[in-house]
N, C-alpha and C positions, 0 to 999 in steps of 0.2 A: 908185874912186866907187860905192856906195850907196846904193835909191832906196828909199825904204818908204812904207808907206801908215796913213794913219786912215784906218779906214774906216769908224768911222764918223761921220765931218765927211762921207762919197762921197756924193752925190745923184743919181747914177746921167747925169750929164750921154752921159757919153758924148763929148768933147770931148777927152780922151789918150787916149780905142782910134786916136779918126781921128787925130789927129799924128804918135800915132805912131808914127819913123819905119822898129824891127824889127817894130810887132805884136809889141811884147814887153808891152803891158796886154790885162789880157782881164775880165768880167765874172770873180763870183765867185759859186757858185752857192747864199750864205748868204747872208739876209737883212742889213742892218748893225739897231740899234738906229732907228731912223726908220725904219724895213720900204722901205731901198735894200739896191739888189743892188750894191755897194760891189766896185772895183775890186783886180785883182789885178798883180802885175810879175813875167814869168819872168825873174829876174834873172839864168840862162847866156844869152839876145837881149837882154837887157838892153844901153843903153852907156851910161847915164850919165849921155845930150846933154840934160837938163838941159825937156826937149822937155815932157814934161807937169807939168813945176811951171808953167812958161811960162803956157800955157794951161788950166790949174785953175780958175775960178771960186769953189770950196770952201777952196784951200790945201791938199789935201789931202797933197795927196806935202814930201815931202823928202826934200834927196839930201844927202851924205854922206859928205866924205874916207871913204877902207878904216882901220878898227883895223887898227895897226900889225902885224903874221902875220900880217895875211891875204892869203888868195888866190881870188880870185875867176875 
């Protein structure tokens, strides 16, 4: 599984950062198009549990299956 982020939808609320059990989510240091510092996911630490997807009020996260042949 892989978690991707739509950075332009992020409003920097921090709910995902707070709820991530692996602390795999952090803020970027570059503003998005709306003037917020969006989040980023550390793929090495992420276990794709879906907590970010569940807690995000803005639908920033997408959890998908790995592409065939892709190694996490």
